[in-house]
ZAVOMI-760192 format. One record per atom (N, C-alpha, C): residue in three letters; atom name; z, x, y. Coordinates in steps of 0.2 Angstrom, whole numbers, plus 2048, in hexadecimal, padded with zeros to 3 digits. Each point is the difference from the previous one (the first is absolute). Layout:
BEGIN
+------+------+-----+-----+-----+
! code ! site !   Z !   X !   Y !
+------+------+-----+-----+-----+
!  ALA !   CA !   Z !   X !   Y !
...
+------+------+-----+-----+-----+
//
This chain:
BEGIN
+------+------+-----+-----+-----+
! code ! site !   Z !   X !   Y !
+------+------+-----+-----+-----+
!  MET !    N ! 9AD ! ECE ! 5B6 !
!  MET !   CA ! 803 ! 806 ! 7FB !
!  MET !    C ! 7FE ! 806 ! 807 !
!  THR !    N ! 807 ! 801 ! 7FE !
!  THR !   CA ! 7FF ! 807 ! 804 !
!  THR !    C ! 801 ! 807 ! 7FB !
!  VAL !    N ! 7FB ! 801 ! 801 !
!  VAL !   CA ! 801 ! 807 ! 7FA !
!  VAL !    C ! 803 ! 807 ! 804 !
!  ARG !    N ! 807 ! 801 ! 7FA !
!  ARG !   CA ! 803 ! 808 ! 806 !
!  ARG !    C ! 800 ! 806 ! 7F9 !
!  PHE !    N ! 7FF ! 803 ! 806 !
!  PHE !   CA ! 803 ! 807 ! 7F8 !
!  PHE !    C ! 805 ! 803 ! 806 !
!  ALA !    N ! 804 ! 804 ! 7FB !
!  ALA !   CA ! 806 ! 802 ! 800 !
!  ALA !    C ! 7FD ! 809 ! 804 !
!  GLU !    N ! 804 ! 803 ! 805 !
!  GLU !   CA ! 801 ! 807 ! 802 !
!  GLU !    C ! 7FE ! 801 ! 7F9 !
!  ARG !    N ! 7FD ! 80A ! 802 !
!  ARG !   CA ! 803 ! 805 ! 7FA !
!  ARG !    C ! 804 ! 804 ! 802 !
!  ALA !    N ! 803 ! 801 ! 7FC !
!  ALA !   CA ! 80A ! 802 ! 800 !
!  ALA !    C ! 7FB ! 807 ! 7F8 !
!  ASP !    N ! 807 ! 802 ! 7FE !
!  ASP !   CA ! 800 ! 804 ! 7FC !
!  ASP !    C ! 7FD ! 7FF ! 7FC !
!  SER !    N ! 7FE ! 806 ! 7F9 !
!  SER !   CA ! 7FD ! 7FE ! 7FC !
!  SER !    C ! 800 ! 7FD ! 7F9 !
!  LYS !    N ! 809 ! 7FD ! 800 !
!  LYS !   CA ! 803 ! 7FB ! 7FB !
!  LYS !    C ! 7FC ! 7FD ! 803 !
!  GLN !    N ! 800 ! 7FB ! 807 !
!  GLN !   CA ! 7FF ! 7FA ! 801 !
!  GLN !    C ! 7F8 ! 801 ! 7FD !
!  ILE !    N ! 7FD ! 804 ! 805 !
!  ILE !   CA ! 7F8 ! 7FD ! 7FC !
!  ILE !    C ! 7FE ! 800 ! 7FA !
!  GLU !    N ! 803 ! 806 ! 7FC !
!  GLU !   CA ! 7FF ! 802 ! 7FC !
!  GLU !    C ! 804 ! 7F9 ! 7F6 !
!  LEU !    N ! 805 ! 7FF ! 804 !
!  LEU !   CA ! 803 ! 7FB ! 7FB !
!  LEU !    C ! 805 ! 7F9 ! 803 !
!  GLY !    N ! 7FD ! 7FF ! 808 !
!  GLY !   CA ! 803 ! 7F9 ! 800 !
!  GLY !    C ! 7F8 ! 7FD ! 7FF !
!  LEU !    N ! 806 ! 7FC ! 804 !
!  LEU !   CA ! 7FC ! 7F7 ! 7FE !
!  LEU !    C ! 7FC ! 7FF ! 805 !
!  GLN !    N ! 801 ! 800 ! 805 !
!  GLN !   CA ! 7FA ! 7FD ! 807 !
!  GLN !    C ! 7FB ! 806 ! 800 !
!  LEU !    N ! 7F9 ! 7F9 ! 803 !
!  LEU !   CA ! 7FB ! 807 ! 803 !
!  LEU !    C ! 804 ! 802 ! 806 !
!  ALA !    N ! 7FC ! 805 ! 7FF !
!  ALA !   CA ! 802 ! 809 ! 809 !
!  ALA !    C ! 7F8 ! 802 ! 800 !
!  PRO !    N ! 7F8 ! 7FD ! 7FE !
!  PRO !   CA ! 7FB ! 801 ! 7FE !
!  PRO !    C ! 801 ! 808 ! 805 !
!  LYS !    N ! 7FC ! 803 ! 7FF !
!  LYS !   CA ! 7FF ! 809 ! 804 !
!  LYS !    C ! 7FA ! 801 ! 802 !
!  PHE !    N ! 7F9 ! 7FF ! 803 !
!  PHE !   CA ! 7FD ! 800 ! 802 !
!  PHE !    C ! 7FB ! 807 ! 803 !
!  ASP !    N ! 7FA ! 801 ! 7FD !
!  ASP !   CA ! 7FF ! 806 ! 804 !
!  ASP !    C ! 801 ! 803 ! 808 !
!  ASP !    N ! 7FD ! 807 ! 7FF !
!  ASP !   CA ! 7FF ! 7FF ! 809 !
!  ASP !    C ! 7FA ! 7FB ! 802 !
!  LYS !    N ! 7FD ! 7FB ! 7FA !
!  LYS !   CA ! 7F9 ! 7FB ! 808 !
!  LYS !    C ! 804 ! 7FB ! 7FC !
!  ASP !    N ! 806 ! 800 ! 800 !
!  ASP !   CA ! 806 ! 7F7 ! 7FE !
!  ASP !    C ! 7FB ! 7FE ! 7FB !
!  LEU !    N ! 7FB ! 803 ! 7FA !
!  LEU !   CA ! 801 ! 7FE ! 7F9 !
!  LEU !    C ! 803 ! 801 ! 7FD !
!  LEU !    N ! 802 ! 7FB ! 7FA !
!  LEU !   CA ! 800 ! 800 ! 7FA !
!  LEU !    C ! 7FB ! 801 ! 7FA !
!  THR !    N ! 7FC ! 804 ! 7FB !
!  THR !   CA ! 7FC ! 7FF ! 7FD !
!  THR !    C ! 807 ! 7FB ! 7FB !
!  ALA !    N ! 7FB ! 7F9 ! 7FD !
!  ALA !   CA ! 7FD ! 7FD ! 7FC !
!  ALA !    C ! 7FE ! 800 ! 7F9 !
!  VAL !    N ! 801 ! 802 ! 7FB !
!  VAL !   CA ! 7FE ! 7FF ! 7FA !
!  VAL !    C ! 7FC ! 7F6 ! 7FC !
!  CYS !    N ! 7FB ! 7FB ! 7FF !
!  CYS !   CA ! 800 ! 7FD ! 7FC !
!  CYS !    C ! 7FC ! 800 ! 7FA !
!  THR !    N ! 805 ! 7FB ! 7FD !
!  THR !   CA ! 7FF ! 7FF ! 7FB !
!  THR !    C ! 801 ! 7FA ! 7FB !
!  ASP !    N ! 7F9 ! 800 ! 7FB !
!  ASP !   CA ! 800 ! 7F8 ! 7FD !
!  ASP !    C ! 804 ! 7FD ! 7FD !
!  ALA !    N ! 805 ! 7FC ! 801 !
!  ALA !   CA ! 805 ! 7FE ! 7FD !
!  ALA !    C ! 801 ! 7FF ! 7F9 !
!  GLU !    N ! 7FC ! 7FC ! 7FE !
!  GLU !   CA ! 7FD ! 801 ! 7FA !
!  GLU !    C ! 801 ! 804 ! 7FC !
!  SER !    N ! 7FA ! 803 ! 7FF !
!  SER !   CA ! 7FF ! 805 ! 7FF !
!  SER !    C ! 801 ! 80A ! 803 !
!  GLY !    N ! 801 ! 800 ! 805 !
!  GLY !   CA ! 803 ! 807 ! 801 !
!  GLY !    C ! 7FB ! 803 ! 804 !
!  ASP !    N ! 7FA ! 7FD ! 7FD !
!  ASP !   CA ! 7FC ! 805 ! 805 !
!  ASP !    C ! 7FF ! 801 ! 807 !
!  LEU !    N ! 7FF ! 806 ! 800 !
!  LEU !   CA ! 7FF ! 802 ! 807 !
!  LEU !    C ! 7FD ! 7FE ! 806 !
!  LEU !    N ! 801 ! 7FE ! 806 !
!  LEU !   CA ! 7FA ! 7F8 ! 802 !
!  LEU !    C ! 7FD ! 805 ! 807 !
!  MET !    N ! 806 ! 802 ! 802 !
!  MET !   CA ! 7FC ! 805 ! 807 !
!  MET !    C ! 809 ! 801 ! 805 !
!  VAL !    N ! 7FF ! 804 ! 803 !
!  VAL !   CA ! 802 ! 806 ! 804 !
!  VAL !    C ! 801 ! 7FF ! 807 !
!  ALA !    N ! 802 ! 7FE ! 805 !
!  ALA !   CA ! 802 ! 7FC ! 805 !
!  ALA !    C ! 807 ! 803 ! 805 !
!  PHE !    N ! 7FC ! 800 ! 806 !
!  PHE !   CA ! 809 ! 800 ! 807 !
!  PHE !    C ! 802 ! 7FD ! 800 !
!  MET !    N ! 808 ! 800 ! 803 !
!  MET !   CA ! 804 ! 7FA ! 803 !
!  MET !    C ! 804 ! 804 ! 804 !
!  ASN !    N ! 7FC ! 7FD ! 806 !
!  ASN !   CA ! 806 ! 802 ! 808 !
!  ASN !    C ! 807 ! 7FA ! 7FE !
!  GLU !    N ! 804 ! 7FE ! 802 !
!  GLU !   CA ! 805 ! 7FB ! 803 !
!  GLU !    C ! 800 ! 7FB ! 801 !
!  GLU !    N ! 7FB ! 800 ! 805 !
!  GLU !   CA ! 7FD ! 7F8 ! 7FE !
!  GLU !    C ! 7FC ! 7FC ! 7FA !
!  ALA !    N ! 7FC ! 805 ! 7FD !
!  ALA !   CA ! 800 ! 7FC ! 7FA !
!  ALA !    C ! 802 ! 801 ! 7FA !
!  LEU !    N ! 804 ! 804 ! 800 !
!  LEU !   CA ! 806 ! 7FD ! 7FB !
!  LEU !    C ! 802 ! 7FC ! 802 !
!  ARG !    N ! 805 ! 7FE ! 808 !
!  ARG !   CA ! 803 ! 7FA ! 7FC !
!  ARG !    C ! 7FB ! 7FB ! 800 !
!  HIS !    N ! 7F9 ! 7FE ! 803 !
!  HIS !   CA ! 7FD ! 7FA ! 7FE !
!  HIS !    C ! 800 ! 800 ! 7FB !
!  THR !    N ! 7FF ! 803 ! 7FB !
!  THR !   CA ! 800 ! 804 ! 7F9 !
!  THR !    C ! 806 ! 7FB ! 7FB !
!  ILE !    N ! 806 ! 803 ! 801 !
!  ILE !   CA ! 804 ! 7FD ! 802 !
!  ILE !    C ! 801 ! 7F7 ! 7FF !
!  GLU !    N ! 7FD ! 7FF ! 806 !
!  GLU !   CA ! 803 ! 7F7 ! 802 !
!  GLU !    C ! 7FB ! 7FE ! 7FC !
!  THR !    N ! 7FA ! 803 ! 800 !
!  THR !   CA ! 7FA ! 7FC ! 7FD !
!  THR !    C ! 802 ! 7FF ! 7F7 !
!  ARG !    N ! 801 ! 808 ! 7FF !
!  ARG !   CA ! 7FC ! 7FE ! 7FA !
!  ARG !    C ! 7FA ! 803 ! 7FE !
!  GLU !    N ! 7FE ! 802 ! 805 !
!  GLU !   CA ! 7FA ! 7FD ! 7FF !
!  GLU !    C ! 7FD ! 80B ! 803 !
!  ALA !    N ! 7FD ! 805 ! 7FF !
!  ALA !   CA ! 7FD ! 807 ! 800 !
!  ALA !    C ! 7FE ! 801 ! 809 !
!  HIS !    N ! 803 ! 805 ! 802 !
!  HIS !   CA ! 801 ! 801 ! 808 !
!  HIS !    C ! 7FD ! 809 ! 800 !
!  PHE !    N ! 7FA ! 800 ! 805 !
!  PHE !   CA ! 803 ! 809 ! 7FD !
!  PHE !    C ! 7FE ! 7FF ! 80A !
!  TYR !    N ! 7FE ! 806 ! 800 !
!  TYR !   CA ! 7FF ! 804 ! 807 !
!  TYR !    C ! 7F9 ! 806 ! 800 !
!  SER !    N ! 7FA ! 7FF ! 801 !
!  SER !   CA ! 7F8 ! 804 ! 802 !
!  SER !    C ! 802 ! 804 ! 806 !
!  ARG !    N ! 800 ! 807 ! 7FA !
!  ARG !   CA ! 800 ! 807 ! 802 !
!  ARG !    C ! 7FB ! 7FF ! 806 !
!  SER !    N ! 7F8 ! 800 ! 7FC !
!  SER !   CA ! 7FA ! 801 ! 803 !
!  SER !    C ! 7FB ! 7FA ! 806 !
!  ARG !    N ! 807 ! 7F9 ! 800 !
!  ARG !   CA ! 7FE ! 7FE ! 805 !
!  ARG !    C ! 805 ! 7FF ! 809 !
!  GLY !    N ! 808 ! 802 ! 7FA !
!  GLY !   CA ! 802 ! 801 ! 803 !
!  GLY !    C ! 807 ! 7F7 ! 804 !
!  LYS !    N ! 800 ! 7FD ! 7F8 !
!  LYS !   CA ! 803 ! 7F7 ! 802 !
!  LYS !    C ! 801 ! 800 ! 7F9 !
!  GLN !    N ! 804 ! 7F9 ! 802 !
!  GLN !   CA ! 802 ! 7FE ! 7F9 !
!  GLN !    C ! 7FE ! 7FC ! 7FC !
!  TRP !    N ! 800 ! 7FE ! 7FB !
!  TRP !   CA ! 7FD ! 7FD ! 7FE !
!  TRP !    C ! 800 ! 7FD ! 7F8 !
!  LYS !    N ! 7FF ! 7F9 ! 7FE !
!  LYS !   CA ! 802 ! 7FC ! 7F9 !
!  LYS !    C ! 7FA ! 800 ! 7FC !
!  LYS !    N ! 803 ! 802 ! 7F8 !
!  LYS !   CA ! 7FB ! 802 ! 7FF !
!  LYS !    C ! 7FE ! 7FA ! 7FB !
!  GLY !    N ! 7FA ! 7FC ! 802 !
!  GLY !   CA ! 7FB ! 7FD ! 7FE !
!  GLY !    C ! 7FF ! 7FC ! 808 !
!  GLU !    N ! 7FD ! 800 ! 803 !
!  GLU !   CA ! 803 ! 7FE ! 803 !
!  GLU !    C ! 7F9 ! 7FA ! 806 !
!  SER !    N ! 7FD ! 805 ! 7FB !
!  SER !   CA ! 7F8 ! 801 ! 806 !
!  SER !    C ! 7FF ! 7FD ! 7F4 !
!  SER !    N ! 7FF ! 802 ! 7FD !
!  SER !   CA ! 7FC ! 800 ! 7F8 !
!  SER !    C ! 805 ! 7F9 ! 7FE !
!  GLY !    N ! 806 ! 7FF ! 7FF !
!  GLY !   CA ! 804 ! 7F9 ! 7FD !
!  GLY !    C ! 802 ! 804 ! 7FB !
!  HIS !    N ! 801 ! 806 ! 7FD !
!  HIS !   CA ! 804 ! 806 ! 7FC !
!  HIS !    C ! 805 ! 804 ! 802 !
!  VAL !    N ! 805 ! 7FA ! 802 !
!  VAL !   CA ! 806 ! 802 ! 802 !
!  VAL !    C ! 804 ! 802 ! 7F6 !
!  LEU !    N ! 805 ! 803 ! 803 !
!  LEU !   CA ! 803 ! 804 ! 7FE !
!  LEU !    C ! 809 ! 7FC ! 800 !
!  GLN !    N ! 800 ! 7FD ! 7FA !
!  GLN !   CA ! 806 ! 7FE ! 800 !
!  GLN !    C ! 805 ! 804 ! 7FF !
!  VAL !    N ! 806 ! 7FF ! 7FF !
!  VAL !   CA ! 803 ! 808 ! 800 !
!  VAL !    C ! 805 ! 7FF ! 7FB !
!  HIS !    N ! 804 ! 7FF ! 7F9 !
!  HIS !   CA ! 805 ! 7FE ! 7FD !
!  HIS !    C ! 805 ! 801 ! 800 !
!  GLU !    N ! 800 ! 809 ! 800 !
!  GLU !   CA ! 804 ! 807 ! 801 !
!  GLU !    C ! 7FF ! 803 ! 804 !
!  MET !    N ! 807 ! 803 ! 805 !
!  MET !   CA ! 800 ! 805 ! 805 !
!  MET !    C ! 804 ! 802 ! 7FE !
!  ARG !    N ! 7FF ! 809 ! 800 !
!  ARG !   CA ! 804 ! 805 ! 7FB !
!  ARG !    C ! 801 ! 806 ! 805 !
!  ILE !    N ! 804 ! 801 ! 803 !
!  ILE !   CA ! 7FF ! 808 ! 805 !
!  ILE !    C ! 804 ! 804 ! 7FD !
!  ASP !    N ! 7FB ! 809 ! 802 !
!  ASP !   CA ! 801 ! 807 ! 7FB !
!  ASP !    C ! 806 ! 802 ! 803 !
!  CYS !    N ! 803 ! 803 ! 7FD !
!  CYS !   CA ! 809 ! 805 ! 804 !
!  CYS !    C ! 801 ! 801 ! 803 !
!  ASP !    N ! 7FB ! 804 ! 804 !
!  ASP !   CA ! 7FE ! 800 ! 806 !
!  ASP !    C ! 7FF ! 7FA ! 808 !
!  GLN !    N ! 800 ! 7FD ! 7FA !
!  GLN !   CA ! 7FE ! 7F8 ! 807 !
!  GLN !    C ! 7FA ! 803 ! 801 !
!  ASP !    N ! 7FA ! 802 ! 7FD !
!  ASP !   CA ! 7FC ! 804 ! 806 !
!  ASP !    C ! 7F8 ! 7FD ! 7FD !
!  CYS !    N ! 801 ! 7FA ! 7FB !
!  CYS !   CA ! 7F8 ! 801 ! 7FC !
!  CYS !    C ! 804 ! 7F7 ! 7FD !
!  LEU !    N ! 7FA ! 7FD ! 800 !
!  LEU !   CA ! 802 ! 7F8 ! 7FE !
!  LEU !    C ! 7FB ! 7FE ! 7F9 !
!  TRP !    N ! 802 ! 7FF ! 7F8 !
!  TRP !   CA ! 7FD ! 7FC ! 7FB !
!  TRP !    C ! 7FF ! 7FD ! 803 !
!  LEU !    N ! 7FC ! 7FB ! 800 !
!  LEU !   CA ! 7FD ! 7F7 ! 800 !
!  LEU !    C ! 7FB ! 7FE ! 7F9 !
!  LYS !    N ! 805 ! 7F9 ! 7FF !
!  LYS !   CA ! 7FE ! 802 ! 7F9 !
!  LYS !    C ! 7FD ! 7F6 ! 800 !
!  CYS !    N ! 7F9 ! 7FE ! 801 !
!  CYS !   CA ! 7FD ! 7FC ! 805 !
!  CYS !    C ! 7FB ! 7FC ! 7F8 !
!  THR !    N ! 7FE ! 7FA ! 803 !
!  THR !   CA ! 7FA ! 7FC ! 7FD !
!  THR !    C ! 7F9 ! 803 ! 807 !
!  ILE !    N ! 7FB ! 7FC ! 7FC !
!  ILE !   CA ! 7FC ! 7FE ! 807 !
!  ILE !    C ! 7FE ! 7FC ! 7FF !
!  GLY !    N ! 7FE ! 7FE ! 808 !
!  GLY !   CA ! 7FE ! 7F7 ! 801 !
!  GLY !    C ! 7FA ! 801 ! 7FC !
!  ASN !    N ! 7FD ! 7F9 ! 800 !
!  ASN !   CA ! 7F8 ! 7FD ! 800 !
!  ASN !    C ! 7FE ! 803 ! 7FB !
!  GLY !    N ! 801 ! 805 ! 7FB !
!  GLY !   CA ! 7FB ! 802 ! 7F8 !
!  GLY !    C ! 7FE ! 804 ! 803 !
!  GLY !    N ! 804 ! 805 ! 806 !
!  GLY !   CA ! 7FC ! 807 ! 804 !
!  GLY !    C ! 801 ! 805 ! 7FD !
!  GLY !    N ! 7FC ! 804 ! 806 !
!  GLY !   CA ! 804 ! 808 ! 7FD !
!  GLY !    C ! 807 ! 805 ! 806 !
!  ALA !    N ! 800 ! 802 ! 7FF !
!  ALA !   CA ! 802 ! 805 ! 808 !
!  ALA !    C ! 7FB ! 803 ! 800 !
!  CYS !    N ! 7FD ! 803 ! 7FE !
!  CYS !   CA ! 7FA ! 807 ! 801 !
!  CYS !    C ! 7FD ! 7FB ! 806 !
!  HIS !    N ! 7FF ! 801 ! 808 !
!  HIS !   CA ! 7FC ! 7FC ! 805 !
!  HIS !    C ! 7F5 ! 806 ! 7FB !
!  VAL !    N ! 804 ! 803 ! 7FC !
!  VAL !   CA ! 7F5 ! 7FF ! 7FD !
!  VAL !    C ! 7FF ! 7FB ! 7F8 !
!  GLY !    N ! 806 ! 7FC ! 801 !
!  GLY !   CA ! 7FD ! 7FC ! 7FC !
!  GLY !    C ! 804 ! 7FE ! 7F9 !
!  TYR !    N ! 804 ! 80B ! 7FD !
!  TYR !   CA ! 804 ! 7FF ! 7FA !
!  TYR !    C ! 806 ! 7FD ! 7FF !
!  LYS !    N ! 804 ! 7FC ! 7FD !
!  LYS !   CA ! 806 ! 801 ! 800 !
!  LYS !    C ! 804 ! 805 ! 802 !
!  SER !    N ! 7FF ! 808 ! 7FD !
!  SER !   CA ! 807 ! 803 ! 802 !
!  SER !    C ! 7FB ! 803 ! 806 !
!  CYS !    N ! 804 ! 802 ! 803 !
!  CYS !   CA ! 7FC ! 808 ! 806 !
!  CYS !    C ! 7FD ! 806 ! 7FE !
!  PHE !    N ! 807 ! 801 ! 7F9 !
!  PHE !   CA ! 7FE ! 809 ! 7FB !
!  PHE !    C ! 7FD ! 7FA ! 7FB !
!  TYR !    N ! 7F8 ! 801 ! 800 !
!  TYR !   CA ! 7FB ! 7FD ! 7FE !
!  TYR !    C ! 7FC ! 804 ! 7FE !
!  ARG !    N ! 801 ! 809 ! 800 !
!  ARG !   CA ! 7FB ! 803 ! 800 !
!  ARG !    C ! 806 ! 807 ! 7FD !
!  ASN !    N ! 7FF ! 805 ! 7F7 !
!  ASN !   CA ! 803 ! 804 ! 800 !
!  ASN !    C ! 7FD ! 805 ! 801 !
!  VAL !    N ! 804 ! 805 ! 801 !
!  VAL !   CA ! 800 ! 809 ! 804 !
!  VAL !    C ! 7FD ! 801 ! 7FB !
!  ALA !    N ! 7FC ! 804 ! 7FD !
!  ALA !   CA ! 7FF ! 807 ! 7FB !
!  ALA !    C ! 805 ! 806 ! 800 !
!  LEU !    N ! 805 ! 801 ! 7FC !
!  LEU !   CA ! 803 ! 803 ! 7FF !
!  LEU !    C ! 7FE ! 807 ! 7FF !
!  GLY !    N ! 803 ! 806 ! 7FE !
!  GLY !   CA ! 7FD ! 807 ! 7FE !
!  GLY !    C ! 7FB ! 801 ! 801 !
!  ASP !    N ! 7FB ! 7FC ! 807 !
!  ASP !   CA ! 7FC ! 801 ! 7FF !
!  ASP !    C ! 7F9 ! 805 ! 809 !
!  GLY !    N ! 801 ! 804 ! 802 !
!  GLY !   CA ! 7FA ! 805 ! 7FF !
!  GLY !    C ! 7FC ! 804 ! 800 !
!  GLY !    N ! 7FD ! 806 ! 804 !
!  GLY !   CA ! 7F8 ! 802 ! 801 !
!  GLY !    C ! 800 ! 7FF ! 804 !
!  ASP !    N ! 7F7 ! 7FE ! 804 !
!  ASP !   CA ! 800 ! 800 ! 806 !
!  ASP !    C ! 7FC ! 7F8 ! 802 !
!  GLU !    N ! 803 ! 7FB ! 7FB !
!  GLU !   CA ! 7FD ! 7F8 ! 801 !
!  GLU !    C ! 80A ! 802 ! 803 !
!  PRO !    N ! 7FD ! 7F9 ! 804 !
!  PRO !   CA ! 805 ! 7FC ! 806 !
!  PRO !    C ! 804 ! 7FD ! 7F7 !
!  VAL !    N ! 808 ! 800 ! 802 !
!  VAL !   CA ! 802 ! 7FB ! 7FB !
!  VAL !    C ! 7FC ! 7FC ! 7FB !
!  ALA !    N ! 801 ! 7FC ! 7F9 !
!  ALA !   CA ! 7FD ! 7FA ! 801 !
!  ALA !    C ! 802 ! 7F9 ! 7FF !
!  LEU !    N ! 802 ! 7F9 ! 803 !
!  LEU !   CA ! 802 ! 7FC ! 7FD !
!  LEU !    C ! 7FE ! 7FC ! 7FE !
!  SER !    N ! 801 ! 7FC ! 7FB !
!  SER !   CA ! 7FE ! 7F9 ! 7FE !
!  SER !    C ! 806 ! 7F9 ! 7FD !
!  PHE !    N ! 7FC ! 7FC ! 7FE !
!  PHE !   CA ! 801 ! 7F7 ! 806 !
!  PHE !    C ! 808 ! 800 ! 7F6 !
!  ASN !    N ! 805 ! 7FE ! 803 !
!  ASN !   CA ! 804 ! 7FE ! 7FB !
!  ASN !    C ! 800 ! 7F8 ! 800 !
!  GLU !    N ! 7FD ! 7FD ! 806 !
!  GLU !   CA ! 7FF ! 7F9 ! 800 !
!  GLU !    C ! 7F7 ! 7FE ! 7FE !
!  ALA !    N ! 800 ! 7FC ! 7FC !
!  ALA !   CA ! 7FA ! 800 ! 7FF !
!  ALA !    C ! 7FC ! 7F8 ! 805 !
!  ASP !    N ! 804 ! 7FE ! 800 !
!  ASP !   CA ! 7FB ! 7F8 ! 805 !
!  ASP !    C ! 804 ! 800 ! 80A !
!  LYS !    N ! 7FD ! 800 ! 803 !
!  LYS !   CA ! 803 ! 7FB ! 805 !
!  LYS !    C ! 803 ! 7FA ! 800 !
!  VAL !    N ! 805 ! 801 ! 803 !
!  VAL !   CA ! 804 ! 7F5 ! 7FF !
!  VAL !    C ! 7FC ! 7FD ! 805 !
!  PHE !    N ! 801 ! 803 ! 804 !
!  PHE !   CA ! 7F9 ! 7FE ! 808 !
!  PHE !    C ! 7FD ! 800 ! 800 !
!  ASP !    N ! 7FA ! 7FE ! 806 !
!  ASP !   CA ! 7FB ! 801 ! 802 !
!  ASP !    C ! 802 ! 803 ! 80B !
!  PRO !    N ! 801 ! 806 ! 802 !
!  PRO !   CA ! 803 ! 801 ! 805 !
!  PRO !    C ! 7FB ! 7FC ! 807 !
!  ASP !    N ! 7FB ! 803 ! 7FE !
!  ASP !   CA ! 7FA ! 7FA ! 803 !
!  ASP !    C ! 804 ! 7FA ! 801 !
!  GLN !    N ! 800 ! 7F9 ! 7FE !
!  GLN !   CA ! 801 ! 7FC ! 7FE !
!  GLN !    C ! 806 ! 800 ! 803 !
!  VAL !    N ! 805 ! 801 ! 800 !
!  VAL !   CA ! 805 ! 802 ! 7FF !
!  VAL !    C ! 803 ! 803 ! 80B !
!  TYR !    N ! 7FD ! 804 ! 802 !
!  TYR !   CA ! 800 ! 801 ! 806 !
!  TYR !    C ! 7F9 ! 801 ! 802 !
!  GLY !    N ! 7FB ! 7FE ! 7FE !
!  GLY !   CA ! 7FD ! 802 ! 803 !
!  GLY !    C ! 7FC ! 806 ! 803 !
!  LYS !    N ! 7F9 ! 802 ! 800 !
!  LYS !   CA ! 7FB ! 807 ! 7FE !
!  LYS !    C ! 806 ! 804 ! 804 !
!  GLN !    N ! 801 ! 805 ! 7FE !
!  GLN !   CA ! 802 ! 806 ! 802 !
!  GLN !    C ! 800 ! 808 ! 805 !
+------+------+-----+-----+-----+
//
């Protein structure tokens, strides 16, 4: 299977057309927002380069580009918690993706053991002399990262 993208033309083609013509940023990346296909819960946000987007479309498994490591990676390649993509949407400017996924092996999307990378809330309206407080919104981890990845 060869995945081809359309050339970007005028705004009508980009905003209303029926061909994928992604707009990568100055670092050749797109933002990808991943949610749980059943609950709609936000799981994670990552970035895709052209190769990661092609692999995701081809395999229906989420691939990303790690800015910190400077390389492509498949979600779950070491943990087994592969993100199976059930639906992919692109925004109006074709510069941001929404992936509706399920997590393989009953695991979590977050490398620290939670289902979601967004396992803490920020206290809004918090001010004063102390740093802004965080609180957990996920009570328990869904896996032990030390067992999955080894001691870090």
